[in-house]
N, C-alpha and C positions, 0 to 999 in steps of 0.2 A: 515309419514316419516320425520325425522328431517332434517333441512336444513344444507347444507355443507358450511362452511366459505370459502370465496374467490373463488367461483366456477363461471366460465364464463357462459354466457347465452347459448352458444352452448352446454356446458356440462349439463346444467339443462334440456335441451330437451331430454336427454337420461336417466335421472334418473328414469323415470317411468318404464323402463325395469328392473332396479335394484330393485325397489319396488316390482315388481312381483316376482323376485328371492327371496326376503326376506320373502314374505308372503307365497309362495307355500309350503316351508318345514314345516310351522306351521299349515297347513290345513285351511288357511283362517283366523286364529286368529291374531289380531293385536298384534305386539310385544310390550312388556313392555320396555319402554325407561328409563334407569337409568343414573344418572350422576356419575362422578368419586367418589365423596364423598359418594353417596348412595352405590356404589359398595364396597367401603372400609368399610363402616358401616356393610354391610351384611357379608363381609368376616370376620370382627372382631367379629361379633356376632354369626355366624352360620357356618363359614367355617371350614374345617377339621383341618387346622393349628391352628385356634383359639381355637377349642375344645381341641386339644392336649395341648396347652399352659395353658388353664384353668385347665385341669386335673393335669398338672404338678404343677401349683401353689397350687391347693387344696391339693395335696399330701404333698407338703412342709409345708403348714399350719397345716395339721393334724399331721405330724411328730413333728412340733414345739409344738403343743398342747400336744402331748404325752410326749415330753421331759419335759415340764413345769409341767405336772401332776405328773411325777415321782419325782419331787422335793418336792411334798407335802407328808404328812404322808401316809405310805402304810400299809394297814391292810390286814393280810393274816391268813389263817387257814391251819395248816399242822399237820401231824401225821402219825402213823402206826396203823391201826385198822383192824385186829390184825396181830401179827406175831406168827406163830405156828411152833413148832418143836417137834419131837419125836425121841429119841435116847437112847442108853444104855450109861449111864454116871457113872463116878466114884463118889461115895458118901462117904466121910470120916465118920467113925463111932466113937462113944465116946471112945471106947477102943483102938483107933489108927489104926484099920484095915480099909480097903477100901472095900466097897461093890459096885459091878457093878450091876446096876438095871435099867430097862427101865423107862424113865421119859417122861411125856408129859408137855411141857412148853408153856404157852401162854402169850405173852407180848403185850401191847398196850399203845400208848401214843397219846396225842392230845394237841396241843398248839395254842394259838391265839397270834399273834405278831403284834405290831404297831411300825414301824420303820420310822425314819426320818433322812435324810442326813443333815449334818451340813456343808454347803458350806464354812463358815468362816474358819473352821479348817480342813475340809476334812474327818472328822470322821462320825460315824453312831451311833445314839442313838436309843435303842430298848427297848420297854416296852412289856412284855409278861406275859402270864398266862399259866401254864403247868399242865397237869394231866397224870400220868402213872400208869399202873396196871401190876402186875406180878403174874401169877398163875402157880403153879407146882403141878402136879398130877402124881401118879404112886407109886414108892416106898416111896415117901414122899408127904405129903399134905401141901401146902403152898400157901397163897394168901395175897397180900399186895397192898396198894394204896399209891402213893407218889404224893403230890400236891405242886405246887408253885403258890399260888394265885396271887402273884405280884412280878415282878422282873424288875429292871431297869439295862440295860447294856450299857456301852460305849465302842466302839471300835475306837481307835484313833492312826493312824500312826504318827510316829515322824521321821523327816528328810526324808520324802518321798514326792513326788509331790502331790499337791492338785488337783486331777483329776477333782473334781466337779467344782472348780472355772474355770479351763481351759475349761471344756465342756460348762459351762454356757456362757462364753465369745464367744466361737466359734459358739454356737447355735444362739446367738443374731445376729451374722454376717451372718450366714447361711440363716435365714429367711429374712434378709434385702436384701441379694443377690437374693433370689428367687422372692421377690416382684418386684425388679427392672428388673430382667430378664423377668418377665411377661410383664411389660410395654414395654421393648425393643422388645419382640416378637410381640406385637400388632403393633408396628411401622414397624417392618420388614414385617408383613403381609400387611401393607399399601403399602410398597415399592413393594412387589411382586404383589399385586393386581393392582397397577398402571401399572406395566409391562404388565400383561395380558389384562388389560383394553385397553391400547393403542395399543397392538398387534391387538386386535379385531377392534378398531377404524381405525387403519391404513389399516387393511385388508378390511374393509368395504369401505373406501375411495378408496383403490386400485381397488376394484371390480367395484365401481361406475365409476371410471376413466377409467378402462379397457373397460367396456361396452360402455362408451361414445366414447372412442377412436375407438373402433370397429365400432360403428355406423357411426362416422364421416369418417373413412377410407372406409367404404362400400359406403357411398355417394360419396366420392371423386373418388373411383374406377369407379363407374358408370358414373360420370361426365367425367373422363379421357378417359373411353372407348368410350364415344360419341365423345369427341374431337379427339381421334385417328381415328375414322371412317371417320371424315371429314378432316383429315390431319392437324389438328392444333398442335398436339404434336407427338413426335416420339415414336417408340416402346419401347425404353429404359425407358422413363418416365412412360409409361403404366405398364411395368414390375415392375418398382420400386413401383408404387402405389399398384399393386397386392401383392407384397412382404410385403409391410407395412400392408395390410389388413390381410394376413395370420398370420403375427406376432401378430397383435392385437387380432385375434381370439384365438391364442394359449395363449396369456396373460390373456384372459378372463377365460379360463379353469384353468390355474394355480391360478388365483385370487380366483376363486370359491373354490378350494381346501384349500387354505390358510384361506379363510373366515370361512369355516366349522371347520377347525382345531382350529383357534383362538376362535371361539364361544364355542367349547367344553371345551377349557382350561378355559375360563371365567366362564362357568357354574360350573366347578369343584371348582374354587377358591371361588365363593360365595355360593356354595352348593345349587344349584337349580336343579330340575329334568332335565334329559337329553333332554326331548322333550319340555321343557318350551320355549315359545316364548320370545326372549330377544333382546334388542337393546340398544345402548348407545347414549347419547347426550353430545356434548362438546360445550361449549360456544365459540363463535368466538372472544369474547372480551379478551384482554390481562388481566391476573389476576391482582388484585390491588397490588400496590407496598407497602411494609412495610420494615422498617429498620431492618437490621440484623447486629448487632455489633459483630465483631470477638471476642472481649474481653468478651462479655456476653456469647457467644457460648462456649468459653473455660471454663469460670467459671461454667456454668451450666453442662457441660460435666463432669468436675471434681467433681461436687457436686452430680450428679444424676446417672452416669453410674454404672452399676453393677460391672464393673471391679475394681472400687475403693474399695468397701468393700471386693471384692475377693482378692485384694492385701493385705488388712489388715488381712484377714483370713489366708493367706499364711504366713504372718509375725508372727501372733499369734501362728500358728501351729509350725513354726520354733523355736520360743522361748520356746514353750512347750517341744519340743524335746530336747532342750538344758537343760532345768530344769530336765527332766527325765533322761538324760544321766548323769548329775552331781549327782543327788540324788539316783537314783536306783543303781548306781555302788559304792556308798559309804556306810558308816555305817548308820544303821537305826534301828528302833524298832517299835513294835506294843504294845500299852498299852490297856489291856482289864480289865475293872473294872465293877463289878456288885454288886447290893444290892437288897435283896428281902426277902420274907418269905416263908418257906416251912414246911411241916409236912408229917408224914407217919403213916398209920394205916391199920389194916386188914379190917376195915369197912369204906366205902366211906365217909359217912358224918362225921365220926370222924377224917378223914384226913384233914379236913378244920378247926378243932377246935384248938385253942391255937397254932398258927403257930410260929415257931422259926425263929430267924434271920438267913439269909444265905448271906454271903459276900464272894467275890472273887476278887483277884487282881493279875495281872501277867504282866510282861514285857518280850516280845519276842524280843531278840536282834539278829541282823545279822550284822556282821562286816567282810568284806573281808580283808584278810591279804596280799595276793600277787596275782595280776591278770596279771602279765607279761605285764603291760602297756595297758591292754584292756580298763580300765576306761578312761585314758587320751585320747586314740585314739577315743573312742566313743564321748567324749566331743568335741574334735577338729573337728570330722566329722560333728557333729551337728552345731557347730559354723560356719564351712565352708558352710554348707547347708543354714544357715540363711544369710550369706554374699551373696551367690548366689541369694537367694530370694530377697534381697534388691536391687541388681543390676537389676534383672528382673522386679521388681516393678517400679524402676526408668525409665526403658525403656518403660514400659507399660504406665506410666503417660505421658511421652514425646510423645508417639504415640497418646494417647488420645487427648492431646493438639493440635498436628499437624492435626489430622483428623478433629477435630472440627473447627479449624481455616480455613482449606481449604474447608470444607463443607460449611461454611458460605460464603466464597469468591466464591465458585462454584455456590451457589444458586443465588447470585447477578449477576454473569456472565450469568447464564442460562436465567434470565429474559431479559437481554439485547439481548441475542441471539434470544429469542422468538420474541421480537419486530421486529428485523431485518428480521427474517424468515417470519413473517406475512406480512410485507411489500413486501418482495421478491415474496411471493406467489401471492399477488394481482397484482404486476407488471407482473409476468410471465403469469398469466391468461389473463390480458388485452392484452399483446403482442401477445399471441396466437390468440385472437379474431381478432386483426388487421391483423395478418398474414393470417388467414383463409379467411377473406374478400378480402384481396388483391390477394390471390391465385385464388379465385373464379372468379375474374374479369381479371385474367391473368397477374397481375403485378409482381409476384414473381414466382420462380421455386418451384417445389415440395420439393427439398432439403431444401430450406429455411423454408418451412412450417413444414417439418419433424423435423428440428432442433428446431423450436419454440415449437413444440409439446413435444419434449423431455425435453426442458428446463422448460416448464410448469409442466410436470410430476415431474421433479426433484425438482422444487420449492415447490410443494405440499408435497412431501415426506419429504423435509427438514423442512417444517413447522410442520408436524406431529411429527417428531423426536425432534424438539425444544420444542414442547409442552410437549412431554413425558419427555424430559430431565428436564424441569422446575419442573414438579410435582414429578419426581423421586428424584431430588436433594432436594426438599422441605421436603419430608418424610424421606429421609436419614438424613437430618439435625435434624429432630425431633427425629429420632432413636438414633442418636449419643449424643444428649444433653438431651433428655427426657424433652424438653421445648417447649412450644407453643409461638413462637415469635410474632404471630399475636395477641394473647390475653395477652401476657406478663405474663405467669403463667406456673409453672411446670405442666407436665402431671400427671394426676391421674387416 
């Protein structure tokens, strides 16, 4: 069993009982003792929150991979093989009459397309090869093949938003946000694990302390009962001693329950089996001191926090909406130009011989004439939305600066508080030893001893809380800045 810092000699005599309590639930198996850093590493490697964060990061990476892949040339095969119809159709005759006759018509087409987006202009360039077949049976017999061995087509919007460039910019920010959010999630896991770790450590110390107090109060009650029998103390002192013993025993039961609850929470956090033997070890030494500059904390927070690219993403999205409102509501056009070779024949292999030029060019124009002010209203709404985004981003940056600055100051303060609490715990433990010995020889009253016991317990709890506060503030500072102040390097 690990040693407890700043515990008096009287308390140490009762720890063997606690050791039995810790071993019995494990069926005699010695518990695995882990440090805070080991617990955090386990939680970040195999904990449920860590796995969720890893899965979220992987999903973002794969979406980014898919987005970048779609920027490359896309090869596709499409067509209709075949389309069949049977119906009575009107067939014009050479003499000008119309003959209604049943016709069977079979059509089929197949094409291979290679398309490439053009981010610079927002257009799409397509290279394709086409083959179609039309067959007519019934009142007339007809069969033909039409081929386009090669065709290049350009589709280019004019005076329209370049959606591809906006999407590329937003996607680069999206993946940056996802990577930084993963690092923040890891540090938040460290913060949460620190909480459950010290919950268990505090519960274990509280159980040890409760058992020790119960053992001491049982001894004192027996001592006071003997003194009462010979008339050295009054009945009030004996009753007070018995009441203290009953309270100590009730505290042991409550401490056992809290011990089991905190142990279960720690197992969940680091993802170990429910029946696994587990214990924690905490060094009694005050952690080493290292400088934490508030200016560095603010700089690193502004450089590394995911909220910064998230703010930039919000601004890009707002500017995109302004461009869309201005261009989509105004005059625009689509230019479609193509050049290729084609041929037709009733025989398939003849349809590929001596192909002829095939050219096409069109401009599709759309110009609104009167929109009753809708265009102007849409633009003004988009500009107002961007102004709102700018103010929200400024507030966000100010909040980041403030949180980082006070996190650095709070960490420095927590170390000072830890040093004071450690000293107070040592003093409280020694004072209780002195009070206990003086009570045994009859120099002080039981009330004085009980006060010393309460102050000793309070000092121990204050020390554990200070230790927890120190490590919590340390990992919160890392989470806010994504910076390791001990190694002087950004987190990766």
